[in-house]
N, C-alpha and C positions, 0 to 999 in steps of 0.2 A: 784481356779480361772483359772489357765492355762488349766485344763481339760475341763472346760466349753468353753474356747476359741477354743480348738482343735475340740471339738464336733461341734460347730457352723460352723467352716471352712469346716469340712468333709461333713456336710449336704448340705451346699451351693455348694460345688464342685460337688457332685453327681447330684444335681439338674441342674447344668449347662452343664453336659456332653452330654445329648441328643441334646441340642440346638447347641452345637459346632459340633457334628457329622452330624446333618442334614445340617448345613451350608457347611461342607466340601463336602458332597455328591452332594448338589445343585451346587456348584462351578465346580465340575468335569463334571457334566452332561451338564452344560451350555457351555462348551468350543466348542464342535462340532456344537451346534446350532448357536453360535455366528460366528464361522468361515464360516458356510454355508451361513448365511445372508450376510456377507461381500463379499463372493465369488459371490453371486448373484448381489450385488450392483456393483462390479467391472465389471462383464459381461455386465450389463445394460449400464454402462458408456462406455465400449469398443464399444458396438453396436451403441450407440448414436454418439460417436466420429467418428466411421467408416462411418456413414451416412453423417456427416458433411464433412469428407475428400472426400467421393465420390461425394458430391455436388460440392466441389471445383475442383475436377478433371473434372467433367462434364463442369463446367464453363471454365476451361482452354482449354478443347477440342473445345468448342464453339469459344473461342478466336482464336485458331489455325485455325479452319475452315474459320473464317472471314478473317484472315490474308492471308491465302492461296488463297482466292478468290478476292484479290485486283487486279482487271484487270489493272488499270492504272499503278500500281507499276510494274507489270510484263511486260507491254508494254515498259515502260521507261527502264527497265533493259535489255530487248531484244535489244532495240535500242543502249543502251550503250555498250553491248557486241559486236554489229556489228560495231559501230563507237564511240569509247570512246572520249569524249571531256568534257571540264569543264562545259559547259552549261547543258549537260545531267546529269553530276554528281551532280550539284547544284539542279537540279529538283528532282533527287532521294533523296538527303539529305532533301529537303523541304517536299517531300511526307512522308518520315520517321518521320520528325518533326511534321507534321500534325497528323499522327497516334498517336505519343507519347503524344501530347497535349490532345488528346481526352481520353486517358486512365490514370487514376490516379495511377494504380498499376504498370505501366511501368516506368523503370528508363532510359534505353537507348536502341537503336535499331541499327542494322547494317546488311548490305547485303554482303554475302561472295560468290564470283564467284565459278564456278566448279573447279577452280585450288586451292581453299582454301584461297584466299586473299580478304580482306575487300575492297570493291569498293565504298561504301557509308555508312554513319553513322550519327546518331544525335550528336555524339561526334567526331569531326574531328580528334582527336588524334588517333583514331582507324584505320583511312583510311590507307591502305597499309599494315596493319599487316597480318601475316599468321595465319590462324586457322586450317590448314590442319591436324595437329597432335592432335587437341583437340577432346575430346569425343563427345561434342555437335555437331561438324561439321560432324563427322563420322556417328553418329546416325541419325541426321536430313537429311543427304544426301539421306537416304533411305526412311524415313517416318517421319511424324510429331511427335514431342516429347514434353512432359511437365513434364517428370519424373526425370529431372536432377537438383539437387540443387548444389549451390556453395557458397563460402564465398566472399563477396565483399571487397573492400579496407578498409571498416570500421570494418571488422571482423564479420559482421552479415550475416545470411543466406539469400540468394536470390534464384530465380528460373529461369531456362532457358525455354522460349517458342520458339521453332524452327520448321520451316516448309520448305520443299523443294519447290522451285518455278520452274514452267515450262510453256512453251507457245508453242502451236502447236506441242507437242511431244518433244520439245527441252528443255533440262535441263538448267535452267538459274542460278542456285546456291541455296543458303540457306538464309532465313530471320531468324535472331536470335534476340530475345528480352530478355533483362534482366529485370525481373519483381520481385516485392516484394514477399517474401514467408511468409509475416506476417499473412495472413489468416490461413495457415497451423500451424504456431507457436501458434496462438491464440487457436487453437483446442488442441494441445498437452500441452499447458501451463494452461489449464483449470483444476485446481486441486480442484474445489469446492466440489467434491464428494469423494476425495481421501485422506482426512485427512492431517496429518502433514508429513507423510513419503511417501505417494503415489505419483505416477507420470505416465505419458504416453509419449511415444516417437515412432518415426518411424525408422525402421532399414531395411537394404537390404543386401543380400549376396554380399561379395566382391570377386574378382577373387582369392584371397589367401585362400578362404574357411572360412574366418572369417566374422564378421558382421560389416557393416558400419552404424554408427548412422547418420541419416539424419537431426535430429533436436537437439537443445540443451537439456541437461539433467537437471533435477531440481537441482541436487547436483553437477553438473559439466557442467556449461553453455558453457564451451569451447570445449566440446566433439563433437559438431556438425561436421559432415563430417570427423570424425576420424574413423579408423578401429581398432577394438580391439577384443580379444577373449571373447566370451560370453558363459556362461554355456549352454550346449546342451539342458538341460531339462528346462531351464528358471526358475528353482525353487530357485535359488539364483541369485541376481542381480550383476551388475558390481562392487558394493561395498562389495560383499560377504555376504549380508544380506539375510536371509531366507524370502521369500515373498509368498503371494498369488497373482496370476496373471491371466489375460485372454489375449489371442492373437487373432488377426484377420488378414487374408490376404486381402490386399486392391485390389479389382477387377481392372483388366486392367494394373496392375503394378507388379513389383517384390518386393513391399514394404510389410512390416509386421508391424501392429500396436500392441504395447505391452502396457498393462495397468496393474499396479501392486501396492501393498501396503505392507509394512513390517509386518510380522507376529507379531513382538514385539508390534506394535501399536494395532493390532487386539486383542491381548491377554491382553492389558493394563487394561481393565475393570476387568478381572479375577484377575490380580495381585492386583488391588486395593481392590477387594473383599477379597482376602486372607489377605491383610494387615488389613482390617477392622475386619476380624475375629480374628486376633491376638490381635488387640486393644480391642475388646470386651472381649476376654478371660482375658487379663491383667486387664481391668477395673473390671471385675467380681471378680478377685482375690483380687484386692485392696479393692473393696466394701465388700467382705467377711471379710477381716481383720478389716476394719473400724467398721463394725457391731459388730464383736466379741469384739473389744476394747470398743465400746460404751456400750454394754450390761454388760461387766465385770466391768465397772466403774459406773454403774447406781446408786449404793448405795452411794458411796463416792463422786460422781461428784457434787451434789448440794452444799454440804458443802465447797468443794474446790473452786467452782466458786464464792460462796458468799465471801469467804476470799479474793480471787483475786480482786473482784470488789471493796471491801472496800479499799484494798491497792492502787489500781489505782486512786480511787477518792481522797484518802489522798495525792497521788502524784500530783494531779492537773487536772486529766482527769475527768472533771465533766460530761462527756457524758455517763459514765458507769451507768448501772442499774442492779439490781439483778433480775435474771430470776426466776419467781415464778412457781414452778413445782408441788407443793403439798399444802395441806391445814393444815399441821401439824405446830409444833412450828417454824420450820425453815421458812415455808411459811409465817406465821404471822409476824415474825421478818423482813423478806425481804420486805413485804408490807409496814410496818411502815417506814422502811429505805427509800424506794422509794418515799413515800409520803413526807417525810421530805426533800429529795433532790429536788423533783419537786417544792415544795413551794418556795425554795430558788432560783431556776433557771427558774422560769416561763417566765420571760421576755427574758432571753437568749434563752430558748427553742423556743419561737416564731420566733426569728431571725434565729436560726439554721434550723427550719422547712422551712422557706422561701428559705434558701440556698439549702437544700436537695431537694426541689421541682423544682430546675432549670433543664431545659432540657439539658443544657451543663454540662459537668463534672466540678466539683468544688473541689479544694484541697487547704487548707490553711496550711502553715508550719510556725514554730516558731524556732528561734535560739536555745532556751533553751529546748523546749518540743517536737521538731520534728513535726510530723503530728498532727495538731490541729483539722481539719475538713476535711472530704471527703464525698461527697454526693453519692446517689445511681447511678446517671448517670456516675460518674467517675468510680465507681466500675464495672458497666456494660461494659463501654468502655475499661477498662484495665483488664477485666476478673478476677476481685477480688470477691470472694464469699461475699454475702450480710452480713454474720455474721462474716467474718474473720477480725481479728484485723490487723490494718495497721500501720506499722512503717516505718522508713527510708529504712531499708533493704528490706521489702516487696514491698514498692513502687518502689524501684530501680529494683527489679526483674520483677515487672509488666510492667514497662516502657521499659524493655529490649526487649520486643517483637516489639517495634517500631524501625525501622532501622535508624542508624546514629543519634540517640538521646539519650544522656546521661543526665538523669534528674538532677543528682547531679552537673554536670558541669554547666548546664544552671541555676540552682538555685543559685549556688555560684557566677556566672557571674552577675546575676540580683542583688544580694545583694551588690556586690562590685561596680558595675557601677551605682546602684540606678536608673536604667532606665528600662522601659518595654522592653521585647523581644518577638518576634513572629516567630514561625516555621510553614510554610505552607506545605500542601501536604506530611506530614510525613507518610511513608508506614509501615503497620504492618499486615503481612500475608493476603494480599489482601484488606485491609482496608486503608483509607486515613484520617488522622487527621490534624486539625489546632490546634496548641497549643500556648496559650498566657500566658506569665508570667509577673507579675507586683509586684514590691516591696511594702511592707507595711511600710510606713514612720511614725515614731513617734519621735518628737523632732529632726528632721533632720537626724535621723538614720534609717536604714533599719532593722526592727526587725523580718521580716518574708517575705514570698512570697505567693501570690495568683496565682494558676495555673488554667486556664480555658481550657477545652478540648472539641472540637466539632468534630463530625463525618461527613466527607464530602464524604463518600463512595457512598451513593445513587446517589448523583449528578454526581460523576465520572462514575458510572455504566450507568446512563441515557445517558450521553454524548457518552460513548462508544457504547451503543446499538443504538443510533441514527446514529452514523458514520457507524456501521456495516450494519444497515438496508439500509442506503443510498447507500453503495457500492453494496450490494446484489441486491437491486432493479434496480440499473443501469445495472448490469450484465444481469439480467433477461430481461430487456427491449431491450438490443442490439440485441439479436438473432432474435426475431420476426421483429424488424425494418429492420434488414439486409435482411430478407426474403421478406418483402414488397418492399424494394428498388430493390432487384434483380428481382422479378416478374414483377413489373411495368416497369423496364428498358427493360426486355425481350419483354413485350407487345409492348412498344413504338418502339423497334428496329425491331421486326420480324412480327408484326401483324398490320402494318400500314393500309393495305388494309381492314382489318376487322373493323377498327376504322373510319368508314365513317361518323358517327354522330359527329359533331364538339364538342358538349357538352360532350359526352362521352370521346373523346380524351382530352378535357381540364381537365376533372375530373381526368383522369389517370395521366396526366402530373402534376396536382396539388398534387396528391398522391405521385408521385415520388419526386417532389421537397420537400414536407413536410417530407418524410422519410429521405432524406439526411440531412435536418436541424435537425430533431430529433436525428439522429445518431450522428451528431456533438455535440448536447447538451449532450447526454448520455456519449460520449467520454470525454467531458469537466468534467462531474460529476465524472467519474471514475478517470481521472487524478487528480482532486482536492482531492478526497478521498484518493488515494494512496500517494499523496504528503503530505497531512496533517497528515497521520498516519505513515509517514516515511518509507513506503513500496516501494517507487519508486526506480528503479535502473537506474544508469547512466553508459554509456560506454564512459569514458573520454579518449581522445586520441588527438594528434595534428592534425589539419586540415587546409586547405587553406580557409581563410575567404572570399576572393574575389569570388572564385568558388561557395562556398556555398551560398553567398548572391545573386549571379547571378541566381542560381537555385530557390531561394525564390522569386526573382522578376519574373522569368518565370512562377511560380505557380500562380501569381496574374495578369499576363499580360492581360488575357481576361477581367477581371473586370475593369482594368484600361482603356483598349482600349474602352470598352463600354461607359465610361464617358469621353473619349477623354483626358485622363490624362497621360502625359509621365512620366515614372519612370526611373530615372537615377542612376547609381552607380558611386561614386567618390572615387578614391583610390590614395594613394601617387604615385609619379613618379617611385619610386623604389619598388621592390617586397616586399610584406608584410611578416613578420615572421609568423611561424605557431602559431595557437591559440589552447589552451587546452579547450576541451569541448566535449559534446555529440552532434555529428553533427545533428542527427535527432531532438533532443530537441532544438538546436539553430535555426534550420530551422523553427521549429514550432513557436518559439518566433518571428522570423523575419516576417513570414507570418501573424501572428496575428497583429503585428504592422502595416504592410503594408495594411492589410484588414481594420483596423481602419482608416488609413490615407485616403484610397480610399472612405470609407463610408462617412467621414466627410469633404470631399473636393469636391467642385462643379466645380472649375476652377483653372487653374494654373498648378502646377506640384508637383511631389513627388521625393525627393532626399534621397538616402542612402549614407552616407559618412563614410568611414573607416579611423580611425586615431589612430596611436600608441601614447599612453600617459603613460610614465613611463614603468612599467612592465605589462601593460594591453592594450587591443585593444578596442576602442570605436566604436560601431555601432550606428550612429546617423540617425534616421529616421525622416525626416522633411517633412511637408506638408504645403500647403498654404490654408488650410481650415478655418473652422469657429472658431477654437481656443477653449480654455476652460476657463470659468469664475473662479474667485477666490473661489466662493462658491462651484462650481462643482469640483474643484481640490481636495477638502476634501474627495470626494467619490472615488477617484482613488485608485486602488489596494485593494479594499474591495470586499468581496464576494457579488454577486447578486446586485451590485451597478453600475450604469452607470453615467457618468459625464454629465447628462442632466440638463436642466434648472429647473426641478422640481423633487424632490425626490419621489413625489407621483404618477408620471406618468412614463410609459415605453417609451423608445426611439423608434423612427420609424424604426430603423435598425433591430428590432426583435432579438436583441442579448440577451444572458443570463446574462451578467454582470460578467462573469468569466474569460474573456480573459486575462486582465491585471493581475488579481489576480493569475491565474495559471502561467502566463509567469514569474512573479516575483519569485514564488516558484521554477520554473524550473531553473531560473538564479541563485538563491541562492544554489540550489542543485549542481551546477557546480562551486561553489566558486566565483560566479560573482554577479552582481546586475543589476537591471532595475529601472530606475527612470525617472520622467518628467524633462527634461532638461530646456526647456523654452516654453512659450506659450503666445499668445496675442489674445484676442477675435477679430475675423474678419481678422486676418493676418496669423494665422497658429500655428503649434505645433511641437515640437521636443522631441521625446523620445530617451533615450540613454541606450543601452545594453552594459555593460562592462564585459569583460571576460579576464582571465589571459593569458599571453603569455606562450609559451613553455619555460621552464627554460633555455634551451640552446640558445634561441634566444633573451633573455631579453636585453643583452648588445648591440647587433646590433640594436634592436628596439629602444633603447633610443637614439642611435646616429642618427637615421633616423627620429625621431619624429617631427623635425621642418622643414622638407623638404616641399615645396609647393605641393599641390594636383593637380591631373589631372582628368578630367571627361571622363567617358566611355559611 
């Protein structure tokens, strides 16, 4: 018998050797092809991102040219240089403020005279400061520049736009603009084609001979504007990882665009192929052993199985049947035995057949006999072979693939408590199960347990696919929409004389307005997707709530003025303690609340009140608008729902119904909350944003919480 087993194993092994050899050769030949394909993809990504960065630089140069040609600003600055007085300085400040209000990407602006001192600014704190030693003043004194990045007080990267101003051949100084660098960061943070380890970033040579990172790195967000030694050949990155990469020189700058991906990720499919090859070889060896054992036992197997079946039925397992494999005496005896057992258990068989036909997994256990019944669905879900015998030990091993679920403990708990138990979303190697356990009660005692198992994996996959499609579609929409907005804005700004047909001008204006609204909608969709999937990042730091709120009010001042609605900020008489949060996200929430207040208020006023309550600061946004009915309040903070009088109609504000939903998610991401404080139909509404105070200021804040407020 052993010789027969060895012969079978040898034959099977020789048959498998060509298959294994061919697989190894294919894996080695595929490596160069795969790396070449990835290198092409990286090069295409670099070329695409270079085009986007070039477009941003062109836009910045256009803005610089526009700023340099501001005749009124240069005339006022010349008059101020000849005769400095408060009235002229106020006019300069107002001119700067007007320019700032017209540009969403500008943060603040200031004029620096030829001696390097600030003479006018949108932020009066800067007036009088010296910029003579700064890089931006030295560079912009000679020529316009948009190639200097810096970190603002919040630690994020911004961009300087600076131009020299002159009038009649006389140098008047430098106009410096602090603008957002978010468009550049959105380009370098686009990893959609770069896998899990790929990234792109901008670098420039530093005076020390090293390289300065201009943008945050994917695996080191704080590296922006830091100078580090970088491998000269770029074949290893700043983490020491071997990479495939493509570099591009950005025209008109000393920047270099680097796009790369780890070679380990590129070779990952080949590694998986090698592992699969090993698994196939192992499986083939096991199969050879199984086949050899099966054939060696072919003669004695039927008699042994018949004896085992008889013993199990005698022990109470009435589900066992003798397998008929021949027409000899043993086969005839087995047939007669099966017919006798079937006639005794016909009614029970019908019941068991119904259980076995369930789409859910069904397992019945008994205190005395262990596993009584298990259906095919349960075997499939638990990866138990259809013909495999199932006992307590086998079942425990099968359930071991489900994370954080010990079937023995749950069965014992169900028997002891005599109460049903349910486990939802149990994970098992990428699958999700719902498991329900119920005791079998007989005369007041639990004699066994019924376990029902349902597979929820497909539903989870559908939900994830829907979320991923939603996110990808939103990303793909934003790029063409941004192009439409930029082109229509350029037409309206620089081709007014060609737009003599009023209908054509109206259509282009409508295209511009619609593109802005669509971009806002896509941004809302992206924010919602990243927040729901837990991918949103927050920069939590202390900040001045009064200053940030004033900036939010300034952002909506135009809309409020158009409706003749005053917007007031009310703060305590004493200074407010610092608040913890992401300034950009907090301002987004406040602007959303103020926008809603303006939309739903026809007359009266809008008030933002800052109040310290315990260890938190409350931002109360109150309006005197139409209010919200009790029925409509149920729709608040839900996706794609607006608090209108009818669920079946859209509101005339043309909103998406995502503002409050996203705002609440943002507040929760900063350990805060957003809720409806109070409302009354026809009289107004108050929403409250609550954020934690900085730990070091909580005691002081509690002492000042009851002081009376003052209006600004």
